[in-house]
C-alpha positions as CSV (number, residue, x, y, z in Angstrom):
1,M,226.6,-117.7,-157.7
2,D,225.1,-119.9,-154.8
3,R,221.9,-120.8,-154.8
4,K,221.1,-119.4,-151.6
5,L,222.1,-116.1,-152.2
6,D,220.2,-116.3,-155.6
7,D,217.2,-117.1,-153.5
8,F,217.8,-114.6,-151.2
9,L,218.6,-111.6,-153.3
10,F,215.6,-112.3,-155.4
11,Y,212.8,-113.4,-152.1
12,F,214.1,-110.3,-149.9
13,P,213.9,-107.3,-151.0
14,R,210.6,-108.3,-152.6
15,I,209.5,-109.4,-149.1
16,V,210.7,-106.0,-148.0
17,M,208.5,-104.2,-150.2
18,A,205.7,-106.3,-150.0
19,L,205.9,-105.2,-146.2
20,I,206.5,-101.8,-146.9
21,G,203.8,-101.4,-149.3
22,A,201.5,-103.1,-146.4
23,A,202.5,-100.5,-143.8
24,A,201.8,-97.6,-146.5
25,F,198.3,-99.2,-146.9
26,A,197.9,-99.1,-143.3
27,F,199.1,-95.8,-142.9
28,G,197.1,-94.1,-145.7
29,A,194.3,-95.5,-143.7
30,W,195.3,-94.0,-140.7
31,F,196.0,-90.7,-142.1
32,S,192.5,-90.1,-143.8
33,Q,190.7,-90.6,-141.0
34,F,192.3,-87.8,-139.1
35,Y,193.6,-84.5,-141.9
36,Y,192.1,-82.4,-143.8
37,L,191.1,-83.1,-147.7
38,Y,193.9,-81.2,-149.4
39,L,196.2,-83.4,-147.4
40,N,194.3,-86.8,-148.3
41,C,195.1,-85.4,-151.7
42,I,198.7,-85.8,-151.8
43,V,199.3,-88.5,-149.2
44,L,196.7,-91.1,-150.0
45,P,197.8,-91.4,-153.9
46,I,201.7,-92.2,-152.4
47,S,200.6,-94.4,-150.1
48,W,198.5,-96.5,-152.8
49,A,201.3,-96.2,-155.2
50,I,203.4,-97.5,-152.5
51,A,201.1,-100.5,-151.5
52,A,200.2,-101.3,-155.1
53,Y,203.6,-101.9,-156.0
54,G,204.0,-104.0,-153.0
55,I,201.5,-106.3,-153.8
56,E,203.3,-106.5,-157.3
57,C,206.2,-107.8,-155.3
58,A,204.4,-110.3,-153.3
59,S,202.6,-111.6,-156.0
60,Q,206.2,-112.1,-157.7
61,V,207.0,-113.5,-154.5
62,V,204.7,-116.3,-154.5
63,K,204.8,-116.9,-158.3
64,A,208.5,-117.8,-157.6
65,Y,207.7,-119.8,-154.8
66,R,205.2,-121.8,-156.5
67,C,207.7,-122.2,-159.9
68,S,210.2,-123.7,-157.3
69,L,208.0,-126.7,-156.0
């Protein structure tokens, strides 16, 4: 395959997932201020899991970029 396409297919989904993870973190922080505890027990763990996966994707992007230099 083309090198640029390979790079795009590697980086793009991981960058998007990192952005989704950041949005989930921000949403979880906002949501926890306004809603009851039983909802927080459902929403917050899900948003933290998505944010953790987004952080993992971001670290993969950084590692791959460093290796490509």
